[in-house]
NULOZA-991158 format. One record per residue (C-alpha): residue number from 1; residue in three letters; y, x, z. Coordinates in nm, 2 decimals, always signed. Last residue first. Layout:
N
<rec NUM, ALA, <Y, X, Z>>;
...
***
This chain:
308
<rec 308, UNK, <-8.14, +4.80, +5.51>>;
<rec 307, UNK, <-8.00, +5.15, +5.52>>;
<rec 306, UNK, <-8.28, +5.31, +5.32>>;
<rec 305, UNK, <-8.22, +5.07, +5.04>>;
<rec 304, UNK, <-7.86, +5.17, +5.02>>;
<rec 303, UNK, <-7.95, +5.53, +5.01>>;
<rec 302, UNK, <-8.21, +5.48, +4.74>>;
<rec 301, UNK, <-7.95, +5.28, +4.53>>;
<rec 300, UNK, <-7.70, +5.56, +4.57>>;
<rec 299, UNK, <-7.95, +5.82, +4.45>>;
<rec 298, UNK, <-8.05, +5.60, +4.16>>;
<rec 297, UNK, <-7.68, +5.57, +4.06>>;
<rec 296, UNK, <-7.65, +5.94, +4.04>>;
<rec 295, UNK, <-7.44, +6.16, +4.27>>;
<rec 294, UNK, <-7.63, +6.49, +4.19>>;
<rec 293, UNK, <-7.41, +6.54, +3.89>>;
<rec 292, UNK, <-7.11, +6.56, +4.12>>;
<rec 291, UNK, <-7.25, +6.89, +4.26>>;
<rec 290, UNK, <-7.28, +6.91, +4.64>>;
<rec 289, UNK, <-7.12, +7.23, +4.78>>;
<rec 288, UNK, <-7.32, +7.38, +5.07>>;
<rec 287, UNK, <-7.42, +7.68, +4.86>>;
<rec 286, UNK, <-7.06, +7.76, +4.79>>;
<rec 285, UNK, <-6.99, +7.77, +5.16>>;
<rec 284, UNK, <-7.29, +8.01, +5.21>>;
<rec 283, UNK, <-7.16, +8.24, +4.94>>;
<rec 282, UNK, <-6.82, +8.23, +5.10>>;
<rec 281, UNK, <-6.97, +8.31, +5.44>>;
<rec 280, UNK, <-7.16, +8.60, +5.29>>;
<rec 279, UNK, <-6.85, +8.74, +5.11>>;
<rec 278, UNK, <-6.62, +8.72, +5.41>>;
<rec 277, UNK, <-6.26, +8.76, +5.28>>;
<rec 276, UNK, <-6.25, +8.41, +5.13>>;
<rec 275, UNK, <-6.21, +8.24, +5.47>>;
<rec 274, UNK, <-6.43, +7.93, +5.58>>;
<rec 273, UNK, <-6.26, +7.70, +5.83>>;
<rec 272, UNK, <-6.12, +7.48, +5.55>>;
<rec 271, UNK, <-6.48, +7.36, +5.45>>;
<rec 270, UNK, <-6.51, +7.35, +5.08>>;
<rec 269, UNK, <-6.49, +7.00, +4.92>>;
<rec 268, UNK, <-6.79, +6.84, +4.75>>;
<rec 267, UNK, <-6.90, +6.68, +5.08>>;
<rec 266, UNK, <-6.58, +6.46, +5.09>>;
<rec 265, UNK, <-6.68, +6.31, +4.76>>;
<rec 264, UNK, <-7.01, +6.20, +4.90>>;
<rec 263, UNK, <-6.85, +6.05, +5.21>>;
<rec 262, UNK, <-6.60, +5.85, +5.00>>;
<rec 261, UNK, <-6.87, +5.73, +4.76>>;
<rec 260, UNK, <-7.09, +5.62, +5.05>>;
<rec 259, UNK, <-6.80, +5.43, +5.21>>;
<rec 258, UNK, <-6.71, +5.25, +4.89>>;
<rec 257, UNK, <-7.08, +5.15, +4.83>>;
<rec 256, UNK, <-7.10, +5.00, +5.18>>;
<rec 255, UNK, <-6.76, +4.82, +5.14>>;
<rec 254, UNK, <-6.91, +4.65, +4.82>>;
<rec 253, UNK, <-7.26, +4.59, +4.97>>;
<rec 252, UNK, <-7.13, +4.32, +5.20>>;
<rec 251, UNK, <-7.20, +4.36, +5.57>>;
<rec 250, UNK, <-6.85, +4.23, +5.67>>;
<rec 249, UNK, <-6.90, +3.91, +5.48>>;
<rec 248, UNK, <-6.68, +3.84, +5.17>>;
<rec 247, UNK, <-6.43, +3.56, +5.23>>;
<rec 246, UNK, <-6.52, +3.20, +5.14>>;
<rec 245, UNK, <-6.21, +2.97, +5.17>>;
<rec 244, UNK, <-5.95, +3.24, +5.09>>;
<rec 243, UNK, <-6.17, +3.40, +4.82>>;
<rec 242, UNK, <-6.22, +3.06, +4.66>>;
<rec 241, UNK, <-5.84, +3.00, +4.66>>;
<rec 240, UNK, <-5.79, +3.33, +4.49>>;
<rec 239, UNK, <-6.07, +3.27, +4.24>>;
<rec 238, UNK, <-5.92, +2.93, +4.14>>;
<rec 237, UNK, <-5.57, +3.07, +4.11>>;
<rec 236, UNK, <-5.71, +3.35, +3.90>>;
<rec 235, UNK, <-5.89, +3.10, +3.68>>;
<rec 234, UNK, <-5.57, +2.90, +3.65>>;
<rec 233, UNK, <-5.40, +3.22, +3.51>>;
<rec 232, UNK, <-5.69, +3.32, +3.28>>;
<rec 231, UNK, <-5.66, +3.05, +3.03>>;
<rec 230, UNK, <-5.89, +2.75, +2.97>>;
<rec 229, UNK, <-5.89, +2.71, +2.60>>;
<rec 228, UNK, <-6.24, +2.86, +2.58>>;
<rec 227, UNK, <-6.38, +2.57, +2.78>>;
<rec 226, UNK, <-6.27, +2.32, +2.51>>;
<rec 225, UNK, <-6.20, +1.98, +2.65>>;
<rec 224, UNK, <-6.34, +1.72, +2.40>>;
<rec 223, UNK, <-6.07, +1.54, +2.22>>;
<rec 222, UNK, <-5.99, +1.18, +2.32>>;
<rec 221, UNK, <-6.04, +0.93, +2.04>>;
<rec 220, UNK, <-5.75, +0.69, +2.01>>;
<rec 219, UNK, <-5.79, +0.33, +2.11>>;
<rec 218, UNK, <-5.73, +0.39, +2.48>>;
<rec 217, UNK, <-5.45, +0.64, +2.41>>;
<rec 216, UNK, <-5.27, +0.38, +2.19>>;
<rec 215, UNK, <-5.32, +0.10, +2.44>>;
<rec 214, UNK, <-5.19, +0.31, +2.72>>;
<rec 213, UNK, <-4.87, +0.40, +2.53>>;
<rec 212, UNK, <-4.83, +0.03, +2.43>>;
<rec 211, UNK, <-4.86, -0.07, +2.79>>;
<rec 210, UNK, <-4.60, +0.18, +2.89>>;
<rec 209, UNK, <-4.36, +0.03, +2.63>>;
<rec 208, UNK, <-4.44, -0.31, +2.77>>;
<rec 207, UNK, <-4.34, -0.18, +3.11>>;
<rec 206, UNK, <-4.01, -0.05, +2.97>>;
<rec 205, UNK, <-3.94, -0.40, +2.82>>;
<rec 204, UNK, <-4.01, -0.56, +3.15>>;
<rec 203, UNK, <-3.77, -0.33, +3.33>>;
<rec 202, UNK, <-3.50, -0.38, +3.07>>;
<rec 201, UNK, <-3.52, -0.75, +3.10>>;
<rec 200, UNK, <-3.54, -0.75, +3.48>>;
<rec 199, UNK, <-3.24, -0.51, +3.52>>;
<rec 198, UNK, <-3.03, -0.71, +3.27>>;
<rec 197, UNK, <-3.10, -1.03, +3.47>>;
<rec 196, UNK, <-3.02, -0.87, +3.80>>;
<rec 195, UNK, <-2.69, -0.74, +3.68>>;
<rec 194, UNK, <-2.62, -0.38, +3.59>>;
<rec 193, UNK, <-2.35, -0.13, +3.70>>;
<rec 192, UNK, <-2.33, -0.26, +4.06>>;
<rec 191, UNK, <-2.41, +0.09, +4.20>>;
<rec 190, UNK, <-2.73, -0.03, +4.35>>;
<rec 189, UNK, <-2.83, -0.19, +4.02>>;
<rec 188, UNK, <-2.77, +0.14, +3.83>>;
<rec 187, UNK, <-2.98, +0.33, +4.08>>;
<rec 186, UNK, <-3.26, +0.08, +4.06>>;
<rec 185, UNK, <-3.24, +0.08, +3.69>>;
<rec 184, UNK, <-3.27, +0.46, +3.68>>;
<rec 183, UNK, <-3.57, +0.44, +3.91>>;
<rec 182, UNK, <-3.73, +0.18, +3.68>>;
<rec 181, UNK, <-3.67, +0.38, +3.36>>;
<rec 180, UNK, <-3.81, +0.70, +3.50>>;
<rec 179, UNK, <-4.11, +0.52, +3.65>>;
<rec 178, UNK, <-4.20, +0.35, +3.32>>;
<rec 177, UNK, <-4.21, +0.68, +3.14>>;
<rec 176, UNK, <-4.41, +0.84, +3.42>>;
<rec 175, UNK, <-4.67, +0.56, +3.43>>;
<rec 174, UNK, <-4.72, +0.57, +3.06>>;
<rec 173, UNK, <-4.73, +0.95, +3.05>>;
<rec 172, UNK, <-4.98, +0.97, +3.34>>;
<rec 171, UNK, <-5.22, +0.74, +3.16>>;
<rec 170, UNK, <-5.17, +0.93, +2.83>>;
<rec 169, UNK, <-5.24, +1.26, +2.99>>;
<rec 168, UNK, <-5.56, +1.13, +3.15>>;
<rec 167, UNK, <-5.67, +0.99, +2.81>>;
<rec 166, UNK, <-5.64, +1.33, +2.63>>;
<rec 165, UNK, <-5.42, +1.36, +2.33>>;
<rec 164, UNK, <-5.18, +1.60, +2.52>>;
<rec 163, UNK, <-5.46, +1.85, +2.53>>;
<rec 162, UNK, <-5.53, +2.01, +2.86>>;
<rec 161, UNK, <-5.62, +2.38, +2.87>>;
<rec 160, UNK, <-5.49, +2.43, +3.22>>;
<rec 159, UNK, <-5.21, +2.68, +3.13>>;
<rec 158, UNK, <-5.12, +2.48, +2.82>>;
<rec 157, UNK, <-5.08, +2.16, +3.02>>;
<rec 156, UNK, <-4.86, +2.32, +3.28>>;
<rec 155, UNK, <-4.51, +2.21, +3.18>>;
<rec 154, UNK, <-4.57, +1.87, +3.04>>;
<rec 153, UNK, <-4.85, +1.80, +3.29>>;
<rec 152, UNK, <-4.63, +1.88, +3.59>>;
<rec 151, UNK, <-4.35, +1.67, +3.45>>;
<rec 150, UNK, <-4.58, +1.38, +3.41>>;
<rec 149, UNK, <-4.72, +1.42, +3.77>>;
<rec 148, UNK, <-4.36, +1.45, +3.91>>;
<rec 147, UNK, <-4.26, +1.12, +3.74>>;
<rec 146, UNK, <-4.57, +0.95, +3.89>>;
<rec 145, UNK, <-4.49, +1.10, +4.24>>;
<rec 144, UNK, <-4.13, +0.96, +4.21>>;
<rec 143, UNK, <-4.27, +0.62, +4.11>>;
<rec 142, UNK, <-4.51, +0.63, +4.41>>;
<rec 141, UNK, <-4.22, +0.70, +4.65>>;
<rec 140, UNK, <-4.01, +0.42, +4.49>>;
<rec 139, UNK, <-4.30, +0.17, +4.55>>;
<rec 138, UNK, <-4.35, +0.29, +4.91>>;
<rec 137, UNK, <-3.98, +0.23, +4.98>>;
<rec 136, UNK, <-3.99, -0.12, +4.82>>;
<rec 135, UNK, <-4.31, -0.21, +5.01>>;
<rec 134, UNK, <-4.15, -0.11, +5.34>>;
<rec 133, UNK, <-3.82, -0.28, +5.27>>;
<rec 132, UNK, <-4.02, -0.60, +5.19>>;
<rec 131, UNK, <-4.20, -0.57, +5.52>>;
<rec 130, UNK, <-3.87, -0.54, +5.70>>;
<rec 129, UNK, <-3.74, -0.87, +5.56>>;
<rec 128, UNK, <-3.43, -0.85, +5.33>>;
<rec 127, UNK, <-3.12, -1.07, +5.38>>;
<rec 126, UNK, <-3.06, -0.99, +5.75>>;
<rec 125, UNK, <-3.04, -0.62, +5.68>>;
<rec 124, UNK, <-3.09, -0.40, +5.99>>;
<rec 123, UNK, <-3.36, -0.17, +5.86>>;
<rec 122, UNK, <-3.49, +0.09, +6.11>>;
<rec 121, UNK, <-3.84, -0.06, +6.14>>;
<rec 120, UNK, <-3.90, -0.10, +5.77>>;
<rec 119, UNK, <-3.76, +0.24, +5.69>>;
<rec 118, UNK, <-3.98, +0.41, +5.95>>;
<rec 117, UNK, <-4.28, +0.23, +5.82>>;
<rec 116, UNK, <-4.21, +0.32, +5.46>>;
<rec 115, UNK, <-4.16, +0.68, +5.56>>;
<rec 114, UNK, <-4.48, +0.69, +5.75>>;
<rec 113, UNK, <-4.67, +0.53, +5.46>>;
<rec 112, UNK, <-4.53, +0.79, +5.21>>;
<rec 111, UNK, <-4.61, +1.07, +5.45>>;
<rec 110, UNK, <-4.97, +0.95, +5.47>>;
<rec 109, UNK, <-4.99, +0.91, +5.09>>;
<rec 108, UNK, <-4.85, +1.26, +5.04>>;
<rec 107, UNK, <-5.10, +1.40, +5.29>>;
<rec 106, UNK, <-5.39, +1.24, +5.10>>;
<rec 105, UNK, <-5.25, +1.37, +4.77>>;
<rec 104, UNK, <-5.22, +1.72, +4.91>>;
<rec 103, UNK, <-5.58, +1.71, +5.03>>;
<rec 102, UNK, <-5.70, +1.60, +4.69>>;
<rec 101, UNK, <-5.49, +1.87, +4.52>>;
<rec 100, UNK, <-5.67, +2.13, +4.73>>;
<rec 99, UNK, <-6.01, +1.99, +4.63>>;
<rec 98, UNK, <-5.91, +2.00, +4.26>>;
<rec 97, UNK, <-5.78, +2.35, +4.29>>;
<rec 96, UNK, <-6.12, +2.45, +4.44>>;
<rec 95, UNK, <-6.32, +2.26, +4.17>>;
<rec 94, UNK, <-6.14, +2.40, +3.87>>;
<rec 93, UNK, <-6.31, +2.25, +3.56>>;
<rec 92, UNK, <-6.21, +1.89, +3.66>>;
<rec 91, UNK, <-5.84, +1.98, +3.72>>;
<rec 90, UNK, <-5.70, +1.73, +3.46>>;
<rec 89, UNK, <-5.96, +1.46, +3.55>>;
<rec 88, UNK, <-5.88, +1.50, +3.92>>;
<rec 87, UNK, <-5.50, +1.46, +3.85>>;
<rec 86, UNK, <-5.57, +1.15, +3.64>>;
<rec 85, UNK, <-5.76, +0.99, +3.93>>;
<rec 84, UNK, <-5.48, +1.08, +4.18>>;
<rec 83, UNK, <-5.23, +0.91, +3.95>>;
<rec 82, UNK, <-5.46, +0.60, +3.93>>;
<rec 81, UNK, <-5.49, +0.60, +4.31>>;
<rec 80, UNK, <-5.11, +0.59, +4.36>>;
<rec 79, UNK, <-5.09, +0.30, +4.10>>;
<rec 78, UNK, <-5.36, +0.12, +4.29>>;
<rec 77, UNK, <-5.16, +0.12, +4.61>>;
<rec 76, UNK, <-4.83, +0.02, +4.43>>;
<rec 75, UNK, <-5.01, -0.26, +4.24>>;
<rec 74, UNK, <-5.15, -0.41, +4.56>>;
<rec 73, UNK, <-4.80, -0.40, +4.72>>;
<rec 72, UNK, <-4.65, -0.56, +4.41>>;
<rec 71, UNK, <-4.91, -0.84, +4.43>>;
<rec 70, UNK, <-4.79, -0.91, +4.78>>;
<rec 69, UNK, <-4.43, -0.90, +4.68>>;
<rec 68, UNK, <-4.48, -1.15, +4.39>>;
<rec 67, UNK, <-4.67, -1.39, +4.61>>;
<rec 66, UNK, <-4.41, -1.39, +4.89>>;
<rec 65, UNK, <-4.11, -1.45, +4.66>>;
<rec 64, UNK, <-4.31, -1.70, +4.44>>;
<rec 63, UNK, <-4.36, -1.94, +4.73>>;
<rec 62, UNK, <-4.03, -2.13, +4.69>>;
<rec 61, UNK, <-4.06, -2.14, +4.32>>;
<rec 60, UNK, <-4.39, -2.34, +4.33>>;
<rec 59, UNK, <-4.44, -2.49, +3.98>>;
<rec 58, UNK, <-4.32, -2.23, +3.72>>;
<rec 57, UNK, <-4.30, -1.92, +3.94>>;
<rec 56, UNK, <-4.63, -2.00, +4.11>>;
<rec 55, UNK, <-4.79, -2.06, +3.77>>;
<rec 54, UNK, <-4.67, -1.71, +3.67>>;
<rec 53, UNK, <-4.76, -1.53, +3.99>>;
<rec 52, UNK, <-5.13, -1.61, +4.01>>;
<rec 51, UNK, <-5.25, -1.55, +3.65>>;
<rec 50, UNK, <-5.00, -1.26, +3.63>>;
<rec 49, UNK, <-5.16, -1.10, +3.94>>;
<rec 48, UNK, <-5.51, -1.15, +3.78>>;
<rec 47, UNK, <-5.40, -0.96, +3.47>>;
<rec 46, UNK, <-5.24, -0.69, +3.68>>;
<rec 45, UNK, <-5.55, -0.65, +3.89>>;
<rec 44, UNK, <-5.76, -0.60, +3.57>>;
<rec 43, UNK, <-5.53, -0.32, +3.46>>;
<rec 42, UNK, <-5.53, -0.16, +3.80>>;
<rec 41, UNK, <-5.91, -0.18, +3.82>>;
<rec 40, UNK, <-5.94, -0.01, +3.48>>;
<rec 39, UNK, <-5.70, +0.26, +3.61>>;
<rec 38, UNK, <-5.91, +0.30, +3.92>>;
<rec 37, UNK, <-6.23, +0.32, +3.72>>;
<rec 36, UNK, <-6.12, +0.59, +3.48>>;
<rec 35, UNK, <-6.45, +0.74, +3.36>>;
<rec 34, UNK, <-6.65, +0.43, +3.42>>;
<rec 33, UNK, <-6.40, +0.19, +3.26>>;
<rec 32, UNK, <-6.38, +0.43, +2.96>>;
<rec 31, UNK, <-6.71, +0.30, +2.83>>;
<rec 30, UNK, <-6.56, +0.25, +2.48>>;
<rec 29, UNK, <-6.63, -0.12, +2.47>>;
<rec 28, UNK, <-6.51, -0.17, +2.83>>;
<rec 27, UNK, <-6.20, +0.03, +2.78>>;
<rec 26, UNK, <-6.11, -0.16, +2.46>>;
<rec 25, UNK, <-6.15, -0.49, +2.64>>;
<rec 24, UNK, <-5.93, -0.38, +2.93>>;
<rec 23, UNK, <-5.66, -0.25, +2.70>>;
<rec 22, UNK, <-5.66, -0.58, +2.50>>;
<rec 21, UNK, <-5.64, -0.78, +2.82>>;
<rec 20, UNK, <-5.35, -0.56, +2.94>>;
<rec 19, UNK, <-5.16, -0.62, +2.61>>;
<rec 18, UNK, <-5.19, -0.99, +2.64>>;
<rec 17, UNK, <-5.13, -0.99, +3.01>>;
<rec 16, UNK, <-4.80, -0.81, +2.97>>;
<rec 15, UNK, <-4.67, -0.98, +2.65>>;
<rec 14, UNK, <-4.62, -1.30, +2.85>>;
<rec 13, UNK, <-4.33, -1.13, +3.05>>;
<rec 12, UNK, <-4.15, -1.00, +2.74>>;
<rec 11, UNK, <-4.18, -1.33, +2.56>>;
<rec 10, UNK, <-4.07, -1.52, +2.87>>;
<rec 9, UNK, <-3.75, -1.32, +2.91>>;
<rec 8, UNK, <-3.68, -1.33, +2.54>>;
<rec 7, UNK, <-3.71, -1.70, +2.53>>;
<rec 6, UNK, <-3.49, -1.74, +2.84>>;
<rec 5, UNK, <-3.23, -1.51, +2.69>>;
<rec 4, UNK, <-3.22, -1.72, +2.38>>;
<rec 3, UNK, <-3.19, -2.04, +2.58>>;
<rec 2, UNK, <-2.90, -1.91, +2.79>>;
<rec 1, UNK, <-2.95, -1.81, +3.15>>;
***
């Protein structure tokens, strides 16, 4: 590594805790650490990780491998929780959809752990320990989820009434941008298109870009979510899920009213057994006809009350 590359390497790396500290202070001053507690915990954890990894890298190079992978595992777990937190903030007006999303996130986390465990057990590489394979698999799975979250917000933000200036959108955007770059770098490194040094430099630069995105959204004022901007489509989704979870009881008044109206309409028809040749019978049939004006709301209410 040349001297210029080394300076660039350390500059990109040292920029991480500086930007993260500014983000943490801004969140504390604006009270955002209470609204996005997992994101705040993620930022603080990254600062503490740097305080442990950097001295280890400088003075204990033999231990930096284990320390860096342990901090990576903690970062992956918190990154998953941060995306879930942003999801809950997006679906805050829709309680049923939010509950369904929480269940899906739990299953996604379980599947991610199962896949990571299977990969770690089935690996035959002598150079990479199984637990490193498990952390790497979980990390890539979280990156894919982060990319999917950003794509979801980009396509469905207008249906949910979510402004792209909201903090939850900025959190997801920062993670998604970094995740796209990191997954691309992994694919390029696996195909021997980039060296380890190039991958590390580009990856650190992409993470700095994500930190700038988070800093900009933290300092900017998030617009209040307008209830009028919530469109009818997610409301229909919400109502449909609510009907599935809480169906109408069998003794509901709606089926009772429908049955009463059907019986009342059937009484207005002339009985088919009556022939028009017989005058007295026809007169009697006309006398049994119930006029529609008699089917008033008050009559229906009295009938309903009498059936209770």
